[in-house]
ZADRENKE-452135 format. One line per 10 residues: number of its first residue (from 1); their letters; for each residue z negated, x negated, y of C-alpha. Coordinates in steps of 0.02 Angstrom, whole numbers, plus 32768, in hexadecimal, padded with zeros to 4 digits. Example, Ala and Ser with C-alpha at 12.3 -4.5 7.8 and 13.67 -1.06 7.14 Angstrom:
1) AS) 7E7A:7D99:7F1F ~ 7E9B:7D54:7FCB
REM end
This chain:
1) MLIGFINSVP) C4B7:A55E:E452 ~ C477:A4D4:E3E1 ~ C528:A49F:E3BC ~ C54A:A495:E475 ~ C4AF:A42B:E48A ~ C4E7:A3B5:E401 ~ C594:A3AA:E449 ~ C54B:A384:E4F3 ~ C4EC:A2EC:E4AD ~ C551:A24D:E4B0
11) MKPLYFFFAI) C586:A214:E3FF ~ C558:A15D:E40D ~ C49E:A17D:E430 ~ C49D:A1F7:E39E ~ C4EA:A178:E329 ~ C46D:A0F9:E366 ~ C3DE:A171:E340 ~ C417:A18F:E28D ~ C432:A0D4:E275 ~ C37D:A0B3:E2A6
21) IGLTSQLSLA) C341:A138:E22B ~ C3AC:A0EC:E1A0 ~ C36D:A03C:E1C4 ~ C2B9:A07A:E1C3 ~ C2D7:A0CE:E11B ~ C321:A030:E0D0 ~ C28C:9FCA:E10D ~ C217:A04A:E0C0 ~ C274:A044:E01A ~ C26E:9F85:E019
31) QSGTTNRTAT) C1B3:9F86:E03E ~ C197:A009:DFB6 ~ C1F8:9F9E:DF39 ~ C18E:9F07:DF66 ~ C0F0:9F6F:DF4D ~ C131:9FAB:DEA4 ~ C159:9EF9:DE6E ~ C0AD:9EC1:DEA2 ~ C061:9F4F:DE3D ~ C0BE:9F18:DDA1
41) QPNSRTVVTN) C074:9E68:DD9F ~ C01C:9E3E:DCFA ~ BF65:9E6E:DCE2 ~ BF5C:9EDE:DD7E ~ BF65:9F99:DD9B ~ BF82:9FD4:DE4D ~ BF98:A084:DE8D ~ C04E:A08F:DEC9 ~ C061:A0E7:DF6F ~ C102:A137:DFA3
51) RQQELYDQYH) C116:A0E1:E048 ~ C1B8:A13D:E06E ~ C161:A1E6:E05F ~ C0D7:A1AC:E0D4 ~ C156:A176:E157 ~ C1B1:A21A:E147 ~ C111:A27E:E15D ~ C0DB:A213:E1EF ~ C185:A228:E245 ~ C182:A2E4:E233
61) GITKKPSTST) C0CA:A2F6:E260 ~ C092:A333:E1B4 ~ BFDC:A311:E18E ~ BF9D:A314:E0D9 ~ BEEE:A330:E09F ~ BE95:A297:E05B ~ BEB3:A285:DFA0 ~ BE1E:A296:DF32 ~ BE6C:A226:DEAF ~ BE57:A189:DF18
71) PAATTTAITN) BDA2:A167:DEE3 ~ BDD7:A17D:DE30 ~ BE66:A103:DE48 ~ BDF1:A08A:DE9F ~ BD74:A09D:DE13 ~ BDFD:A07F:DD94 ~ BE36:9FE4:DDF1 ~ BD83:9FA2:DDF9 ~ BD6B:9FC9:DD42 ~ BE0B:9F6D:DD19
81) RQAPEQQAVS) BDD3:9ED8:DD7F ~ BD2E:9ED5:DD22 ~ BD7F:9EE8:DC78 ~ BDB8:9E33:DC6A ~ BD09:9DF8:DC95 ~ BCBF:9E67:DC0E ~ BD40:9E2A:DB94 ~ BD16:9D77:DBC2 ~ BC5D:9D99:DBA7 ~ BC7B:9DEB:DAFF
91) TTTQPSAVDA) BCEE:9D5E:DACD ~ BC6D:9CDA:DAF5 ~ BBE9:9D34:DA8F ~ BC54:9D2D:D9F1 ~ BC2A:9C9B:D97D ~ BCB1:9C1A:D98C ~ BCF4:9BA7:D906 ~ BC9F:9B14:D95D ~ BBF5:9B69:D961 ~ BBF9:9B98:D8A8
101) PRKAMTRETM) BBE3:9AE5:D865 ~ BB59:9AC8:D8E5 ~ BAFC:9B62:D8A9 ~ BB16:9B2C:D7F5 ~ BAD1:9A80:D820 ~ BA3C:9AD3:D875 ~ BA19:9B3C:D7DB ~ BA2C:9AA2:D76F ~ B9B4:9A41:D7DD ~ B936:9ACE:D7DA
111) TRPERIARDG) B93B:9ADF:D71E ~ B93D:9A23:D6FB ~ B87C:9A13:D6F3 ~ B879:9A9D:D671 ~ B8FC:9A42:D608 ~ B89C:999F:D61A ~ B7FF:99F5:D5DC ~ B85D:9A3B:D546 ~ B8AA:9992:D51F ~ B7FF:9941:D525
121) TSSGFRIGAR) B832:98BA:D5A0 ~ B79E:98E3:D60E ~ B720:98F4:D581 ~ B695:9875:D57A ~ B663:9895:D4C4 ~ B6C9:9880:D426 ~ B6A6:988E:D36E ~ B708:9857:D2D6 ~ B70C:9811:D228 ~ B74D:9772:D1DA
131) GGVTYPFYTE) B76D:9732:D12B ~ B7B9:9699:D0DB ~ B7A1:9600:D06E ~ B730:9568:D070 ~ B751:94B7:D03B ~ B6DC:9420:D048 ~ B71F:9381:D099 ~ B6CC:92DC:D073 ~ B6BF:925A:D0FC ~ B6B9:91D8:D072
141) KITGFEAQVG) B6CE:91DA:CFB7 ~ B639:921E:CF57 ~ B639:91EE:CEA0 ~ B634:9282:CE2B ~ B65C:9308:CEB0 ~ B700:9365:CEBF ~ B724:93EC:CF41 ~ B74E:949C:CF0B ~ B784:9539:CF68 ~ B701:95B9:CF97
151) FTGGVVLNFG) B6FE:964F:D00B ~ B6B1:9690:D0AC ~ B6A8:9735:D108 ~ B641:9789:D18D ~ B62B:97E6:D231 ~ B65D:97A4:D2DD ~ B618:97D8:D386 ~ B65C:97A0:D42D ~ B60D:97B4:D4D9 ~ B672:9792:D576
161) KGTISFQPEV) B721:97B7:D5B5 ~ B756:9718:D60B ~ B785:9669:D5D7 ~ B6D6:9642:D597 ~ B678:96B9:D525 ~ B5E9:96B8:D4A8 ~ B611:96D8:D3F1 ~ B587:96E7:D36E ~ B5B6:9706:D2B8 ~ B561:9731:D214
171) NYTRYTQRVT) B5C2:96F0:D17C ~ B5A4:96EB:D0C2 ~ B5F0:9648:D082 ~ B603:95F2:CFDB ~ B627:9539:CFCB ~ B662:94FE:CF21 ~ B667:944F:CED6 ~ B688:9405:CE2C ~ B603:9387:CDF9 ~ B613:9309:CD6B
181) DLFAQTVTTG) B573:92B6:CD2F ~ B557:920E:CCDD ~ B577:9257:CC31 ~ B623:9294:CC66 ~ B5EC:9347:CC65 ~ B63E:93AF:CCEE ~ B5F7:944B:CD3C ~ B62F:94B6:CDCD ~ B5A9:94D8:CE4D ~ B5AC:9563:CECB
191) NDFIEVPLFL) B534:9572:CF5B ~ B52F:9613:CFBF ~ B4F3:960C:D073 ~ B4D3:9688:D0FC ~ B515:9630:D197 ~ B4F8:9661:D24C ~ B567:95FF:D2C5 ~ B547:9610:D380 ~ B5EA:95E2:D3D4 ~ B61D:95C3:D485
201) KISSGTYAGS) B6D0:9604:D484 ~ B750:95BC:D4FD ~ B7F2:9620:D504 ~ B898:9612:D55F ~ B8F6:96A4:D5AC ~ B8B2:9755:D5B3 ~ B88B:97DE:D536 ~ B92B:9837:D56A ~ B98E:97BC:D4FF ~ B97A:9735:D47B
211) RFFVNIGPYG) B8FD:96A9:D495 ~ B8CC:95FE:D454 ~ B814:95D4:D444 ~ B795:9550:D418 ~ B6EB:9577:D3CB ~ B65D:94FC:D3D7 ~ B5A2:950C:D3BB ~ B511:94FD:D342 ~ B4F6:955D:D2A3 ~ B467:9586:D22F
221) SYLASSSLDG) B471:95A3:D174 ~ B408:95E8:D0E8 ~ B425:95C5:D02F ~ B42C:9672:CFE2 ~ B45C:9645:CF2F ~ B4A4:95BE:CEC0 ~ B504:95BB:CE1C ~ B53C:9541:CD95 ~ B5DF:9570:CD40 ~ B5C9:9621:CD81
231) KKRDVSNTPG) B517:9634:CD43 ~ B492:9658:CDC5 ~ B3FE:95E4:CDD1 ~ B358:95FA:CE26 ~ B350:95B1:CED6 ~ B2AC:95FD:CF0E ~ B253:9557:CF05 ~ B2E4:94ED:CF41 ~ B2B4:9485:CFDA ~ B322:9482:D072
241) RFGFGGAAGV) B367:9533:D062 ~ B370:9540:D120 ~ B3EA:94CC:D174 ~ B446:94B4:D217 ~ B4D5:9452:D25F ~ B567:9453:D2D7 ~ B60B:94B2:D2C8 ~ B6B2:94B0:D31F ~ B756:950D:D305 ~ B801:952C:D351
251) GAALKAGPGH) B870:95C3:D33F ~ B8DC:9649:D38B ~ B8C4:9701:D3B1 ~ B965:9764:D39F ~ B972:980A:D3FB ~ B97E:989A:D37E ~ B957:994B:D3B4 ~ B8B6:995D:D417 ~ B873:98B7:D3D6 ~ B8AA:980C:D395
261) VTIEVRGLYP) B8CC:97BE:D2ED ~ B86F:9718:D2E7 ~ B8A3:967C:D288 ~ B826:95ED:D285 ~ B7F9:954A:D22D ~ B74B:9505:D247 ~ B6D5:9482:D205 ~ B619:9485:D1F2 ~ B5B9:93E2:D1F0 ~ B508:93EB:D1AB
271) LSDTDGNFST) B488:9388:D20E ~ B3EC:93A9:D1A9 ~ B37E:942F:D15F ~ B2D4:9471:D18D ~ B27F:9400:D10E ~ B2CB:935E:D150 ~ B2E8:9305:D1F1 ~ B381:930B:D25E ~ B40A:92A7:D20A ~ B4C1:9280:D226
281) DSKIVWGQGA) B4DC:922E:D17D ~ B52F:92C1:D128 ~ B5CF:9292:D0CE ~ B610:9346:D0C3 ~ B665:93B6:D142 ~ B66D:946A:D107 ~ B71B:94A4:D132 ~ B750:9559:D14B ~ B7F3:95B2:D16A ~ B7EB:966B:D194
291) LGYIFPL) B84B:9702:D1D2 ~ B7F8:978C:D234 ~ B80C:981D:D2AA ~ B7A6:983B:D346 ~ B7B2:98D2:D3B9 ~ B75B:9913:D456 ~ B6D7:999B:D45E
REM end
């Protein structure tokens, strides 16, 4: 009976019907391929749906229960979309090569005051020692006197950390001369003084490096002992044991370790003593050349 029904249907409408079904299937396959290509784009994950199966089920009236895997797929897709953002956040939190030098500079800047304190460049108090030779210079020829080499040494203090500072010293100094009397007898005299210069120190540069300086100021002296040809003589009753005058010197401070090596030449010009009046008639300038070392506390 079915065969008779089929035979009773004209052939052309039947061919036309199958042609429509075939065209619909080809369109479905093309759309499915497009969906699959879209799903394969870089950095994206999409749930691929079999569009052809859906069209088949819809044509034949087949209804499927809702899939429980859809929320999971949606959650996976959302998670995948959030993943690049999380990766971007984690990437930005990693220290970059550009930030490393900046952090190093920050650490260096933070620790710089500590290094300055250790180097003593911020210290306002310094202490040191000096030692060297003495040699008298005559402003005019003095008959019967000849200059000889002596020595000096003492303790140096310095207050201040800028260009101008205050530098008191306490030195033990011997000045030596050879004296020839009227009978052509020659003796070597040595006079030992305790000298206390009070200098105003003017320096160039900073304590972080080498410096040049000028010392200028008054000084006081006290005759501690005297000798003739190395033999001590009594000076307890000698007048004018206390004296004073003016002093000036130039030198350099060379950076060495935490402190500086100092090289200086200076001259002391006596003005008078406590038993006499102020006088500028002295014909002697007591010269000194000394090396020293001064460091911060």
